[in-house]
N, CA, C and O of each residue as an XYZ file, in Angstrom:
680
protein
N     -14.643    -18.929     29.283
C     -15.292    -18.498     28.051
C     -15.490    -16.991     28.093
O     -15.828    -16.434     29.138
N     -15.283    -16.338     26.970
C     -15.406    -14.888     26.881
C     -16.867    -14.465     26.921
O     -17.759    -15.198     26.496
N     -17.083    -13.283     27.436
C     -18.439    -12.734     27.516
C     -18.884    -12.275     26.133
O     -18.144    -11.577     25.440
N     -20.092    -12.664     25.731
C     -20.614    -12.262     24.435
C     -21.074    -10.809     24.493
O     -21.748    -10.397     25.437
N     -20.709    -10.056     23.494
C     -21.048     -8.645     23.434
C     -22.345     -8.481     22.660
O     -22.513     -9.057     21.585
N     -23.265     -7.688     23.213
C     -24.529     -7.412     22.528
C     -24.493     -5.992     21.985
O     -23.921     -5.096     22.605
N     -25.102     -5.795     20.833
C     -25.149     -4.426     20.290
C     -26.152     -3.568     21.052
O     -27.212     -4.044     21.461
N     -25.809     -2.315     21.233
C     -26.701     -1.355     21.888
C     -27.571     -0.703     20.814
O     -27.374      0.461     20.465
N     -28.529     -1.463     20.299
C     -29.351     -0.973     19.196
C     -30.606     -0.283     19.710
O     -31.119     -0.588     20.787
N     -31.077      0.649     18.907
C     -32.379      1.264     19.169
C     -33.359      0.677     18.152
O     -32.955      0.111     17.137
N     -34.625      0.818     18.438
C     -35.642      0.302     17.518
C     -35.529      0.979     16.149
O     -35.754      0.348     15.117
N     -35.181      2.262     16.152
C     -35.030      3.007     14.897
C     -33.880      2.444     14.055
O     -33.999      2.313     12.837
N     -32.755      2.112     14.723
C     -31.609      1.557     14.003
C     -31.935      0.187     13.406
O     -31.543     -0.117     12.279
N     -32.659     -0.636     14.175
C     -33.025     -1.966     13.685
C     -33.908     -1.836     12.441
O     -33.697     -2.539     11.453
N     -34.895     -0.940     12.491
C     -35.794     -0.731     11.347
C     -35.007     -0.223     10.140
O     -35.220     -0.684      9.019
N     -34.095      0.728     10.369
C     -33.285      1.282      9.284
C     -32.380      0.215      8.662
O     -32.257      0.145      7.439
N     -31.752     -0.610      9.491
C     -30.893     -1.678      8.974
C     -31.702     -2.663      8.136
O     -31.246     -3.104      7.081
N     -32.894     -3.005      8.601
C     -33.743     -3.932      7.859
C     -34.185     -3.336      6.529
O     -34.264     -4.047      5.526
N     -34.475     -2.034      6.513
C     -34.857     -1.367      5.262
C     -33.697     -1.346      4.270
O     -33.884     -1.591      3.078
N     -32.504     -1.053      4.770
C     -31.321     -1.012      3.904
C     -31.086     -2.383      3.282
O     -30.794     -2.487      2.090
N     -31.214     -3.424      4.081
C     -31.021     -4.784      3.568
C     -32.136     -5.186      2.604
O     -31.891     -5.909      1.638
N     -33.367     -4.716      2.864
C     -34.503     -5.064      2.001
C     -34.365     -4.432      0.616
O     -34.759     -5.036     -0.381
N     -33.813     -3.232      0.549
C     -33.617     -2.563     -0.737
C     -32.643     -3.373     -1.587
O     -32.847     -3.530     -2.790
N     -31.583     -3.887     -0.960
C     -30.649     -4.767     -1.653
C     -29.581     -4.068     -2.461
O     -28.726     -4.742     -3.035
N     -29.586     -2.759     -2.533
C     -28.585     -2.013     -3.298
C     -27.444     -1.614     -2.357
O     -27.255     -0.439     -2.043
N     -26.694     -2.620     -1.920
C     -25.627     -2.391     -0.947
C     -24.507     -3.389     -1.219
O     -24.754     -4.515     -1.649
N     -23.279     -2.964     -0.964
C     -22.143     -3.863     -1.150
C     -22.219     -5.023     -0.162
O     -22.739     -4.878      0.945
N     -21.703     -6.158     -0.569
C     -21.791     -7.370      0.232
C     -21.170     -7.205      1.615
O     -21.749     -7.645      2.608
N     -20.000     -6.577      1.688
C     -19.323     -6.450      2.983
C     -20.144     -5.639      3.973
O     -20.136     -5.931      5.169
N     -20.857     -4.619      3.487
C     -21.705     -3.821      4.379
C     -22.948     -4.604      4.784
O     -23.416     -4.496      5.918
N     -23.480     -5.392      3.854
C     -24.652     -6.214      4.164
C     -24.321     -7.231      5.250
O     -25.126     -7.464      6.151
N     -23.138     -7.837      5.167
C     -22.734     -8.812      6.185
C     -22.605     -8.137      7.543
O     -23.000     -8.712      8.558
N     -22.060     -6.931      7.575
C     -21.935     -6.204      8.844
C     -23.310     -5.926      9.447
O     -23.528     -6.130     10.642
N     -24.235     -5.457      8.606
C     -25.589     -5.166      9.099
C     -26.287     -6.436      9.571
O     -26.926     -6.435     10.623
N     -26.174     -7.513      8.811
C     -26.793     -8.780      9.199
C     -26.216     -9.297     10.505
O     -26.936     -9.873     11.320
N     -24.928     -9.095     10.707
C     -24.278     -9.533     11.942
C     -24.870     -8.810     13.139
O     -25.255     -9.439     14.125
N     -24.942     -7.497     13.052
C     -25.472     -6.715     14.177
C     -26.950     -7.020     14.394
O     -27.392     -7.136     15.537
N     -27.712     -7.149     13.326
C     -29.133     -7.497     13.460
C     -29.323     -8.862     14.117
O     -30.178     -9.031     14.985
N     -28.530     -9.813     13.700
C     -28.633    -11.146     14.269
C     -28.332    -11.134     15.762
O     -29.030    -11.771     16.549
N     -27.294    -10.409     16.142
C     -26.959    -10.307     17.576
C     -28.030     -9.513     18.333
O     -28.295     -9.789     19.503
N     -28.642     -8.532     17.670
C     -29.702     -7.752     18.311
C     -30.947     -8.603     18.547
O     -31.717     -8.336     19.469
N     -31.149     -9.635     17.709
C     -32.284    -10.551     17.863
C     -31.940    -11.725     18.772
O     -32.585    -12.771     18.700
N     -30.929    -11.565     19.628
C     -30.521    -12.520     20.663
C     -30.007    -13.855     20.123
O     -30.119    -14.875     20.803
N     -29.457    -13.864     18.935
C     -28.786    -15.068     18.456
C     -27.357    -15.055     19.001
O     -26.768    -13.987     19.168
N     -26.805    -16.217     19.274
C     -25.458    -16.284     19.841
C     -24.413    -15.902     18.794
O     -24.676    -15.894     17.591
N     -23.240    -15.591     19.288
C     -22.139    -15.236     18.397
C     -21.777    -16.414     17.501
O     -21.530    -16.237     16.308
N     -21.744    -17.613     18.072
C     -21.404    -18.804     17.287
C     -22.444    -19.075     16.212
O     -22.086    -19.399     15.080
N     -23.742    -18.949     16.549
C     -24.797    -19.175     15.561
C     -24.731    -18.138     14.443
O     -24.883    -18.472     13.268
N     -24.507    -16.895     14.813
C     -24.405    -15.812     13.830
C     -23.227    -16.050     12.889
O     -23.356    -15.905     11.673
N     -22.070    -16.419     13.464
C     -20.873    -16.668     12.651
C     -21.092    -17.843     11.701
O     -20.703    -17.786     10.535
N     -21.715    -18.905     12.205
C     -21.956    -20.082     11.364
C     -22.948    -19.753     10.245
O     -22.755    -20.177      9.105
N     -23.990    -19.012     10.555
C     -25.004    -18.669      9.568
C     -24.438    -17.789      8.452
O     -24.740    -17.995      7.276
N     -23.614    -16.808      8.831
C     -23.070    -15.865      7.848
C     -21.751    -16.340      7.237
O     -21.270    -15.742      6.274
N     -21.167    -17.391      7.777
C     -19.917    -17.909      7.237
C     -18.718    -17.045      7.558
O     -17.797    -16.932      6.748
N     -18.718    -16.436      8.729
C     -17.595    -15.602      9.158
C     -17.085    -16.115     10.492
O     -17.708    -16.982     11.105
N     -15.979    -15.597     10.937
C     -15.368    -16.002     12.193
C     -16.095    -15.359     13.373
O     -16.679    -14.284     13.235
N     -16.058    -16.017     14.531
C     -16.711    -15.464     15.726
C     -16.042    -14.163     16.170
O     -16.707    -13.278     16.707
N     -14.749    -14.043     15.952
C     -14.038    -12.809     16.299
C     -14.550    -11.660     15.437
O     -14.679    -10.532     15.914
N     -14.842    -11.943     14.172
C     -15.356    -10.920     13.263
C     -16.728    -10.439     13.726
O     -17.032     -9.249     13.643
N     -17.550    -11.357     14.211
C     -18.867    -10.976     14.745
C     -18.684     -9.990     15.895
O     -19.348     -8.955     15.943
N     -17.784    -10.313     16.816
C     -17.544     -9.435     17.968
C     -16.993     -8.077     17.523
O     -17.358     -7.044     18.084
N     -16.120     -8.081     16.523
C     -15.562     -6.817     16.024
C     -16.649     -5.920     15.436
O     -16.668     -4.714     15.681
N     -17.553     -6.518     14.660
C     -18.637     -5.730     14.064
C     -19.552     -5.158     15.145
O     -19.988     -4.012     15.042
N     -19.839     -5.936     16.164
C     -20.699     -5.452     17.251
C     -19.999     -4.328     18.010
O     -20.616     -3.307     18.313
N     -18.720     -4.510     18.316
C     -17.958     -3.439     18.986
C     -17.927     -2.180     18.120
O     -18.098     -1.067     18.615
N     -17.710     -2.372     16.848
C     -17.667     -1.240     15.918
C     -18.996     -0.492     15.905
O     -19.022      0.739     15.886
N     -20.092     -1.233     15.915
C     -21.412     -0.603     15.956
C     -21.609      0.137     17.272
O     -22.105      1.264     17.280
N     -21.229     -0.479     18.377
C     -21.413      0.150     19.690
C     -20.594      1.431     19.823
O     -21.023      2.370     20.492
N     -19.434      1.479     19.201
C     -18.585      2.663     19.294
C     -18.982      3.762     18.312
O     -18.941      4.942     18.661
N     -19.370      3.388     17.079
C     -19.593      4.412     16.062
C     -20.985      4.457     15.474
O     -21.270      5.314     14.637
N     -21.866      3.550     15.893
C     -23.225      3.565     15.384
C     -23.329      2.959     13.993
O     -22.402      2.312     13.506
N     -24.469      3.182     13.372
C     -24.779      2.604     12.066
C     -23.818      3.090     10.983
O     -23.464      2.334     10.079
N     -23.401      4.343     11.076
C     -22.503      4.909     10.071
C     -21.170      4.153     10.016
O     -20.594      3.991      8.940
N     -20.682      3.695     11.167
C     -19.401      2.982     11.191
C     -19.479      1.632     10.481
O     -18.463      1.130     10.001
N     -20.675      1.038     10.408
C     -20.827     -0.224      9.691
C     -20.879     -0.018      8.184
O     -20.529     -0.916      7.418
N     -21.316      1.164      7.760
C     -21.501      1.430      6.334
C     -20.316      2.148      5.685
O     -20.371      2.498      4.506
N     -19.259      2.364      6.443
C     -18.045      2.975      5.899
C     -16.846      2.151      6.326
O     -16.890      1.445      7.333
N     -15.784      2.247      5.559
C     -14.547      1.548      5.897
C     -13.684      2.447      6.765
O     -13.744      3.673      6.673
N     -12.889      1.822      7.600
C     -11.958      2.591      8.422
C     -10.879      3.175      7.518
O     -10.489      2.563      6.524
N     -10.404      4.361      7.873
C      -9.317      4.957      7.095
C      -8.009      4.328      7.547
O      -7.823      4.004      8.720
N      -7.125      4.167      6.602
C      -5.837      3.562      6.896
C      -4.725      4.519      6.514
O      -4.889      5.412      5.682
N      -3.601      4.300      7.147
C      -2.415      5.082      6.841
C      -1.987      4.777      5.407
O      -1.978      3.613      5.008
N      -1.634      5.790      4.628
C      -1.202      5.519      3.255
C       0.110      4.750      3.227
O       0.805      4.652      4.239
N       0.440      4.212      2.077
C       1.645      3.405      1.914
C       2.921      4.221      2.003
O       2.911      5.377      2.426
N       4.011      3.603      1.598
C       5.312      4.266      1.665
C       5.364      5.457      0.718
O       4.715      5.478     -0.328
N       6.152      6.439      1.114
C       6.386      7.599      0.263
C       7.235      7.160     -0.935
O       8.133      6.334     -0.777
N       6.966      7.696     -2.118
C       7.817      7.350     -3.262
C       9.212      7.931     -3.086
O       9.406      8.909     -2.364
N      10.159      7.326     -3.745
C      11.547      7.795     -3.659
C      11.651      9.115     -4.407
O      11.208      9.210     -5.552
N      12.236     10.147     -3.774
C      12.338     11.458     -4.420
C      13.153     11.409     -5.708
O      14.070     10.600     -5.854
N      12.804     12.279     -6.621
C      13.483     12.339     -7.927
C      14.961     12.682     -7.753
O      15.791     12.253     -8.554
N      15.300     13.451     -6.711
C      16.696     13.808     -6.475
C      17.534     12.571     -6.185
O      18.666     12.459     -6.654
N      16.977     11.639     -5.410
C      17.691     10.398     -5.087
C      17.847      9.550     -6.351
O      18.895      8.946     -6.575
N      16.806      9.511     -7.164
C      16.887      8.763     -8.425
C      17.960      9.353     -9.333
O      18.731      8.622     -9.954
N      18.003     10.682     -9.404
C      19.016     11.343    -10.234
C      20.418     11.089     -9.696
O      21.354     10.875    -10.466
N      20.563     11.114     -8.365
C      21.861     10.845     -7.757
C      22.312      9.413     -8.068
O      23.491      9.167     -8.325
N      21.371      8.486     -8.042
C      21.666      7.096     -8.382
C      22.185      6.989     -9.815
O      23.184      6.317    -10.071
N      21.507      7.651    -10.740
C      21.934      7.614    -12.147
C      23.300      8.251    -12.327
O      24.125      7.746    -13.089
N      23.544      9.336    -11.646
C      24.836     10.010    -11.731
C      25.944      9.102    -11.202
O      27.013      9.006    -11.805
N      25.688      8.438    -10.076
C      26.666      7.511     -9.511
C      26.988      6.389    -10.490
O      28.156      6.087    -10.735
N      25.966      5.782    -11.039
C      26.155      4.643    -11.936
C      26.897      5.064    -13.194
O      27.775      4.341    -13.665
N      26.557      6.220    -13.742
C      27.134      6.647    -15.014
C      28.534      7.252    -14.881
O      29.326      7.159    -15.819
N      28.853      7.862    -13.755
C      30.075      8.652    -13.672
C      31.117      8.162    -12.681
O      32.272      8.578    -12.766
N      30.758      7.302    -11.755
C      31.713      6.884    -10.726
C      31.845      5.374    -10.714
O      30.935      4.635    -11.091
N      33.008      4.949    -10.269
C      33.248      3.526    -10.031
C      33.231      3.303     -8.523
O      33.562      4.208     -7.757
N      32.854      2.123     -8.102
C      32.915      1.843     -6.668
C      34.373      1.740     -6.211
O      35.268      1.509     -7.024
N      34.605      1.912     -4.909
C      35.966      1.874     -4.377
C      36.609      0.516     -4.613
O      37.775      0.430     -4.998
N      35.844     -0.540     -4.380
C      36.378     -1.889     -4.580
C      35.541     -2.585     -5.646
O      34.381     -2.919     -5.402
N      36.099     -2.798     -6.789
C      35.393     -3.498     -7.843
C      35.339     -2.711     -9.138
O      35.789     -1.568     -9.221
N      34.778     -3.355    -10.140
C      34.713     -2.750    -11.461
C      33.359     -2.131    -11.765
O      33.255     -1.259    -12.628
N      32.332     -2.569    -11.072
C      30.987     -2.021    -11.314
C      30.168     -2.062    -10.022
O      30.504     -2.760     -9.065
N      29.102     -1.302    -10.033
C      28.244     -1.196     -8.855
C      27.319     -2.409     -8.755
O      26.839     -2.930     -9.761
N      27.085     -2.841     -7.525
C      26.019     -3.819     -7.289
C      24.833     -3.046     -6.720
O      24.995     -1.944     -6.196
N      23.654     -3.623     -6.825
C      22.462     -2.926     -6.309
C      22.561     -2.728     -4.801
O      22.089     -1.721     -4.274
N      23.168     -3.679     -4.111
C      23.289     -3.552     -2.651
C      24.282     -2.452     -2.256
O      24.056     -1.732     -1.284
N      25.372     -2.324     -3.004
C      26.320     -1.232     -2.731
C      25.662      0.128     -2.960
O      25.808      1.044     -2.151
N      24.936      0.245     -4.070
C      24.245      1.506     -4.367
C      23.188      1.800     -3.304
O      23.039      2.943     -2.871
N      22.470      0.785     -2.892
C      21.425      0.974     -1.884
C      22.020      1.450     -0.568
O      21.472      2.337      0.086
N      23.152      0.850     -0.181
C      23.801      1.236      1.068
C      24.294      2.680      0.999
O      24.175      3.439      1.961
N      24.843      3.039     -0.143
C      25.393      4.397     -0.316
C      24.281      5.460     -0.298
O      24.479      6.553      0.232
N      23.110      5.137     -0.879
C      22.023      6.115     -0.991
C      20.991      6.012      0.131
O      20.164      6.908      0.303
N      21.042      4.922      0.889
C      20.104      4.771      2.001
C      18.706      4.333      1.582
O      17.722      4.688      2.231
N      18.614      3.565      0.505
C      17.328      3.024      0.062
C      17.475      1.517     -0.106
O      18.583      0.992     -0.006
N      16.391      0.824     -0.357
C      16.417     -0.621     -0.510
C      17.024     -1.072     -1.830
O      16.929     -0.370     -2.837
N      17.651     -2.249     -1.823
C      18.292     -2.739     -3.041
C      17.275     -3.070     -4.133
O      17.586     -2.967     -5.320
N      16.076     -3.462     -3.744
C      15.056     -3.720     -4.762
C      14.586     -2.410     -5.399
O      14.227     -2.385     -6.576
N      14.589     -1.325     -4.623
C      14.251     -0.011     -5.187
C      15.322      0.431     -6.176
O      15.011      0.997     -7.224
N      16.571      0.175     -5.845
C      17.671      0.505     -6.754
C      17.496     -0.270     -8.057
O      17.642      0.288     -9.145
N      17.186     -1.548     -7.937
C      17.001     -2.384     -9.122
C      15.855     -1.859     -9.982
O      15.963     -1.824    -11.207
N      14.770     -1.457     -9.352
C      13.614     -0.926    -10.084
C      13.974      0.358    -10.824
O      13.615      0.524    -11.989
N      14.678      1.262    -10.157
C      15.066      2.542    -10.768
C      16.000      2.301    -11.955
O      15.839      2.907    -13.014
N      16.967      1.419    -11.771
C      17.902      1.123    -12.866
C      17.168      0.522    -14.059
O      17.450      0.871    -15.206
N      16.231     -0.376    -13.789
C      15.467     -0.995    -14.874
C      14.584      0.041    -15.564
O      14.471      0.033    -16.790
N      13.949      0.943    -14.787
C      13.102      1.990    -15.375
C      13.887      2.869    -16.335
O      13.388      3.248    -17.394
N      15.101      3.184    -15.962
C      15.896      4.116    -16.757
C      16.820      3.428    -17.759
O      17.576      4.086    -18.473
N      16.753      2.123    -17.802
C      17.538      1.392    -18.784
C      19.022      1.370    -18.493
O      19.815      1.206    -19.421
N      19.434      1.528    -17.245
C      20.848      1.543    -16.886
C      21.295      0.143    -16.482
O      20.574     -0.582    -15.797
N      22.512     -0.228    -16.925
C      23.061     -1.541    -16.624
C      24.490     -1.355    -16.122
O      25.428     -1.358    -16.919
N      24.666     -1.193    -14.811
C      26.009     -0.915    -14.291
C      26.985     -2.070    -14.453
O      28.194     -1.875    -14.323
N      26.490     -3.261    -14.734
C      27.385     -4.398    -14.911
C      28.025     -4.412    -16.295
O      28.947     -5.192    -16.535
N      27.553     -3.562    -17.215
C      28.206     -3.403    -18.513
C      29.247     -2.300    -18.370
O      28.982     -1.137    -18.676
N      30.418     -2.672    -17.910
C      31.454     -1.722    -17.522
C      31.900     -0.840    -18.677
O      32.090      0.359    -18.476
N      32.072     -1.373    -19.860
C      32.629     -0.601    -20.969
C      31.758      0.595    -21.336
O      32.281      1.605    -21.808
N      30.467      0.511    -21.135
C      29.568      1.613    -21.465
C      29.779      2.791    -20.530
O      29.692      3.944    -20.953
N      30.054      2.514    -19.274
C      30.089      3.575    -18.286
C      31.486      4.129    -18.011
O      31.624      5.137    -17.318
N      32.514      3.485    -18.544
C      33.866      4.009    -18.322
C      34.060      5.354    -18.998
O      34.759      6.214    -18.462
N      33.460      5.555    -20.160
C      33.646      6.804    -20.884
C      32.348      7.605    -20.962
O      32.167      8.410    -21.876
N      31.456      7.386    -20.014
C      30.161      8.069    -20.054
C      30.341      9.557    -19.765
O      31.115      9.926    -18.882
N      29.633     10.414    -20.503
C      29.710     11.855    -20.244
C      28.927     12.239    -18.989
O      28.159     11.440    -18.453
N      29.133     13.459    -18.535
C      28.380     13.967    -17.386
C      26.934     14.145    -17.802
O      26.651     14.579    -18.918
N      26.036     13.817    -16.922
C      24.614     13.850    -17.254
C      23.887     14.970    -16.525
O      24.205     15.298    -15.382
N      22.929     15.535    -17.192
C      21.996     16.455    -16.540
C      20.631     15.798    -16.672
O      20.100     15.661    -17.774
N      20.074     15.396    -15.548
C      18.800     14.691    -15.568
C      17.681     15.654    -15.222
O      17.770     16.408    -14.253
N      16.636     15.620    -16.016
C      15.512     16.511    -15.799
C      14.537     15.894    -14.820
O      14.565     14.684    -14.595
N      13.656     16.729    -14.221
C      12.671     16.247    -13.268
C      11.683     15.292    -13.923
O      11.333     14.273    -13.328
N      11.234     15.590    -15.110
C      10.320     14.676    -15.792
C      11.098     13.968    -16.884
O      11.667     14.615    -17.763
N      11.126     12.667    -16.839
C      11.888     11.900    -17.803
C      10.981     10.879    -18.452
O       9.946     10.509    -17.897
N      11.366     10.432    -19.610
C      10.594      9.448    -20.347
C      11.243      8.083    -20.169
O      12.449      7.980    -19.948
N      10.427      7.033    -20.267
C      10.925      5.677    -20.098
C      11.921      5.297    -21.191
O      12.804      4.470    -20.960
N      11.790      5.890    -22.377
C      12.618      5.483    -23.507
C      14.060      5.939    -23.380
O      14.950      5.312    -23.954
N      14.316      7.015    -22.644
C      15.691      7.492    -22.551
C      16.109      7.612    -21.098
O      15.445      8.273    -20.299
N      17.210      6.971    -20.768
C      17.684      6.973    -19.397
C      18.357      8.291    -19.059
O      18.140      8.836    -17.976
N      19.158      8.804    -19.954
C      19.891     10.041    -19.703
C      19.348     11.085    -20.673
O      19.592     11.002    -21.877
N      18.624     12.051    -20.161
C      17.887     12.986    -20.997
C      18.831     13.913    -21.767
O      18.828     13.931    -22.998
N      19.619     14.665    -21.048
C      20.518     15.618    -21.725
C      21.947     15.186    -21.478
O      22.317     14.856    -20.351
N      22.743     15.188    -22.518
C      24.138     14.776    -22.389
C      25.023     15.948    -22.804
O      24.881     16.499    -23.895
N      25.935     16.314    -21.913
C      26.894     17.371    -22.201
C      28.270     16.746    -22.330
O      28.534     15.696    -21.744
N      29.137     17.371    -23.082
C      30.501     16.842    -23.170
C      31.194     16.942    -21.805
O      30.949     17.871    -21.035
N      32.042     15.989    -21.532
C      32.738     15.957    -20.265
C      33.768     17.097    -20.205
O      34.551     17.305    -21.133
N      33.739     17.824    -19.084
C      34.735     18.893    -18.897
C      35.789     18.393    -17.943
O      35.485     17.696    -16.974
N      37.024     18.747    -18.217
C      38.115     18.258    -17.357
C      38.793     19.369    -16.666
O      39.733     19.141    -15.905
């Protein structure tokens, strides 16, 4: 059986936690964290605390460890997380549109999302999203066989896929 972790609380912290809970103007997740540490500080077992608060025993131990490492402030704030994926650069989106509008694939009559994704180094679902955003349909071959050269601007509107159209130069 694992050793139960006790919080290293001071009398001042216990009083402050009780006051914060008594005021009641606190988000539920923070209240549960404070109640967990208080319960463990009052010598209740991890299992009893988890059952009373309706949380997992591992969560009780995590909150106590978090309190021991960062104090009361760590219970009242969320941990920072790494941000999500970087958005696809506009240059790659423009290159995708240029490919679809002006070039044919080596083998076949039209581009597939997977071929475009492989060529540009992005995911096929991202290719599909970009094509849908800009209203491009590479499977409609007749539209793109005689398409003019495109100049795509950095800021584009959803209503028009190809912002500026110039006559094709040969």
